[in-house]
N, C-alpha and C positions, 0 to 999 in steps of 0.2 A: 416283717416280715412282707413282703407283696405275696399279694393274694389274688391266682384266679377266680372271677366273677363266681364260677362253680365254687368251688370254695369257700368264697362268703356264702353259700346255702347255705352252707353247714356250718363255719367259722365264722359267725358273723364280729365285727366292730361292731358295733349300729350299738348307739345307748338310749335309753330312755331317762325323762326322769325319776327320778327314785322317792319316797314317804308319801306313796299311795297306803291308803287304808279306806274299807269299806267296812261297811256293815255285812255283806256276807262274806261267808270263808272260800277262796277259789278254790279251784277247779285243777287241784293238780295231777297229772298224767304221766305214769313213767312205767317203763321196762326197767328197762338200765339208771343205777343211779351212782352220779358220781365220788370216786375217793380223792383226794385230797393228794397224795401220794400212794406210792408202790406197797410201802409199810404198812398201810390202812385198811388195804382190802381184806377183806372177810366176809364170811359168809355165816351170815347171826341173822333168825329171825328176831329174836329179841332186839327190838330196835330202841327201845325206852333204854336200853344196857350199852348196847354199842352203836347206835347210832344208824342212820338212816342204809340199809348197805341193799336191795336187792326191792324194786317195785312189788313183789309174788308179797309179800310182809305189810305194804300196807303204803301208799304217799299219806303226807300231810293234811290231804283231804280226809282220808280211812282213821290216819289216828284220832283227829278231830272228833270226828262220829262216834270214834271207842270212847275217848274221854267222856262226852258230854253223857254216853247209855251207862256204861262204868259210873258216874256222878251222879244222873239219877237210878242207879238200883246200887247205889252205897258198896260197892263193889271191889274188890282187888285188880283188875284187869281185866277189858273187854276185848274180844277180838271179832272182826267184821267178815259171815260168810257171801257168799252169793245168793242165797236167800236162806228160809226158813229150816227146810228139812236138809239142806248141805251141813246145818249147827246142828241139826239132832242126829244126823247119821257122822257129823265128823266127833263128838260127844264119845258116841258109843265106840270109835273104832280109836280111841287116844282114850277112852279107859277100861276098856275088855278088852280080853283071851279068850283062847280057845282053852274050855275047864273049866270056866267063869261063869256066875248066874247072876238073871237082871231079871228085874219082877216089875213088869211095865203094868199099868191099870186100864183095864175093859175095854177102859170110856176114851183111848186115848185117841188123839192124830190118827189118821188109817195108815198115810201114811210111815208114822212111826213104827205101826204094827207090822206092813209089810216090808220094813227095811232088816228087823229083827228075824222076821220066819223065816224071809228070804237073801236073806245074808249074813245074819249072825250066825242062826243058825246052820248054816253054811263052812262057817269058818270055827266050827266047837265048843259055839258057844252056848250054854241051856237060857233056853227062855221057858218063863212064867209069868201067867198075868191073875191078876188081881180083882177083889170090888172094891172098886172107888172110894167105897165108904167102911175101906176093911179099920184105917185109925190103927189103934191098939193092938189092933187082930192079927196085921199084918208080921206080926215077930212069928204067929206061926208058921208061915211062910217061906221066912230065910232058912239060909240052908250055911253052913260054914263055907260051901265057894259064892254066899251070894255077895256081889262085887260090887252092882249098882242097880240105885233103887231110882224107877222113874217116877214123876207125877205129874199131871196135868189139869189145873183147877182153874175158873171149871176145865168139865170135861166137853172134849168137842161133840157138837150136834144134843147133846143128851143134860149139861150144866152141872154135874155132879160137882159138890164143893168137896175136898178131902182135907181130913185135917191133918195136913200137911206135917203138924208141928212133933203128934204124936209115932206121924209114920218116919219120922227121921229121926226120934229117939229111939227107936228102935232099931235102924235099921246101923245107927254108928253102935250102939251096943256090940253088933254083928260084924261090926267093922268093914260096913257097905257105904258110898258115898251116896248121897241125895239128887237129885238131877229134876227142875222145875220147868215147865216149856210153862213162860208167865204174859204171853203174850197175849191171852183176853183181857188183861186190864193191866198192858200198854206197858207192862215192868212199874208204875207208879201207884198200884190200888192197891197194889201186895206186898209186901216187903219180906220177901224172898229168904235174905239172911238174918233176917231178925229168928226166922220160923226155924232154923236151925236147917235150912237148905243149904246145898256143895258147890254146887254150878247150875245157875241161871240160861235159857234159851229164849229169844226170843224171835219170832218172825217180824223183822222191823216193815218190810212190807204193804204188812198192818197198821196198825197206827200213828207207828213212825213215820213213814212213806205217807199216808193218809189221803193218799191221790189216784189207786189204784192204776198206777202206773212207775212203778219201779222191782226188785226180786231181794228182798236186801235180808237178812239172818242177823245173828251176836249170837253173842256166848260171854256171860261174864261169872269168873271166881271168886269166889269170897276170901281164898289163900294164893300165899304165891305158888305154894305145892302143886297143887288144880293147875295152874294157869303153864307153868313149865311143861305140865306133861301136856299139855292142849297144845301149846306152841311147837313142840319137838312134828303133833301129827300134822297140825296142820302145814309145816314146812314141807313134809316129804309126798304129800296125797296132794298141797297145789292147790288150793281153789280161792283165788284170789276176786273181791270183790271191785266189781268196777268205780272209781272213785267221782265222776261221774252220778252214779245214781246215791255213792253216800253225800255227795251234794246237795240231791234232792231231798233226800231221809235229814241231811240238817232243817233243809228251810221246812220242811214238816215240821220239825222240832219245836219250830218257833211257834206255831200255834194250837201245839197238839192241846195245850189247858184249855183253849176256847172249843175246840172240835169237842172237847171226848163231856165238857160239862153241855154243850148244847147237846150232842147224840143221848147222852145219859135221862136228864131230860125228857128226847121224845121217846126214848125206848121205853121208858119208866108210864109212861102216860100209856104207852099203846099198849104193853105188856099187862096195865092193869084192864083196860080197854076191855082188848081180846079176852081176857079170865073169865066176865059175863057174859061171853056171846055164847048163845047155847049150842054153836056147831062147834064148839070148840070141849073139848075135856080137860083138857090139864093144859097151863103157864110155866115152861121151866127157863125160869129166870130167876137168876139168884139172888135178887134182893124181893122176891119174891117169896110167899110162906110154901105156896105150889114148888118150890125149887128143893130137891133131894141137897141137904148141907147147907136150907135157907141158915140154920141158927152158928154153922162155923161162918159163914158168911158177913153175918151182922158182926163176929166175933175181931174175924181177922181180914176184913177187908173195909178201906175207905174211900171206898167208890164202886160204883159197874159202868160199863159200857154196854154196847149197842144191838148185841149178840146176843140174839136170845130161839129159842124152841115153841114151836106150839103143838098141841099135841091132839087128834080131831077126836069125833065121836068117833065109835066103832061101826056105825054106821054107813058113814062113807067107803068107798070104792076107793083103791088104788088109783082108777080113770078117773073119779070124782075127786080124788084131793091135788092130782096133777091137771087135774082142769083149772082149782081153784085157783094152782100157780101161775097159767096160762092166761088166764081175767085178768091177775093185775096189770097196769100201761103203767105206773109208775116204779115199782120193781123190777127190776131187771133179771135177770138169770142169768149165775155164772157164780164160781167159784173164787173165795179169797174171802175176805170183806174188808170189813174198818174203815170204808173208802168214804166218799160222800152223796157216794150213789146207794138208797137201800137196796136191797138184793132176796132172793127167793130162794132157797133148793130144798127140795123133797127127796125124803132117803125113805128107802125102806130095811131094816134090817133085824133079826132075828135076839130074843132073850141070849144074854148069856152072864156069868154068875156075876151076880151082882148090877147086874143092866136090865131092862126092863123093854122086852120085845113090844115095841109099838108100830110094827110090823110096818108098810106103809103109811101110818097118821102122823109119820112128823114132818114139819117144815119150818128148818131154819132158815130165820129173817135177820138181814142185818138193817141197822137202822141208819140212813146215813142226816144228809143234811139240810133236805127238803123240807116242808111248812109241814108241821105233824097233824096238820088238821086236812091238809091235803092227802097225805099218807093213811092216816084213819079212815076217809075216804072210798080212799081203792081198795082196801081194807075188808072197809063193809059192802064195798056194790062185788067182789069177788067172792065174799064168803053171802049175799043174799043172793046170785045168781050158783055158788054153789047147793044154797036152798031149795029150788027150783027146778035141781035137775034132780033132786035123791026123791 
């Protein structure tokens, strides 16, 4: 068929050499996916079973990232989402309905709490919160309609390490599934499925991405039933991850082991040094005895990462603690973490059941890849300035 040049712009007959191979996974973008014939057309979200059907369910770039995350976590299947909070929301929507009861630790990531309170309750889901150190004691909080128990270990900001296995055993006896936010361990330092977890999620924005330039999340299931329930909901909610961001995360995974090792060493060095400073009341790093749940961390984790918190002595005011953060030069101020740049953020929250009320005295640090002696000097100068202001 002879074609006008305008048609050739869309239906080209041009050819390029075949056989190209590269160390990098190709970035494949698509909304429309082509079928070989009319009889093959189907709208099926499970492309592992049906083949590629629509870009919403993932291109080969997306599925390559999912497969690699799943391999690291030892799960059945992994779904990629546009962000960590999207992963949290999708899990809740997939496994909960009106009349169900969900339990969430007091130390949970704040947007997870807000979604439960502002959205789940609005749709008739009963939401309860429990002390992160509940362990087997969670049995007393389980109800006949409890369908899900969330865990996050270590907890956001206050870093409590949970007895996930004990919680899972109690939850399973009550017929509830257990979901874990496993972002802190990058999905590699805590083997969630061995400890009884049914579904895990990560903010791949953090350590998988590693450079503070993408937003992605992952959900991994232990078995096929949960995978199918999750996939049906994902299809209807319609949250598609960008193949470009997936490509960046695939690149980030290649250096994950090297970055984690350097970050762990630097964070431990600084945490131990800070624990000896007179300005600091307590360092909340799971690898230190000062952290709630430290013995559980020793039992269950194979390593630590670069996020921990420091609690200042009671004599320091909120303005002084914020002044400490402002005095830092190498530590930038900003949300998220796990990138190559060190960060510091101050918080102010009151006590809740099972969670200490450190008030304005707590600052969360993310340790990046700067030279550790430079970071120590930066912290030291800010602490000395804080003391001189007191």
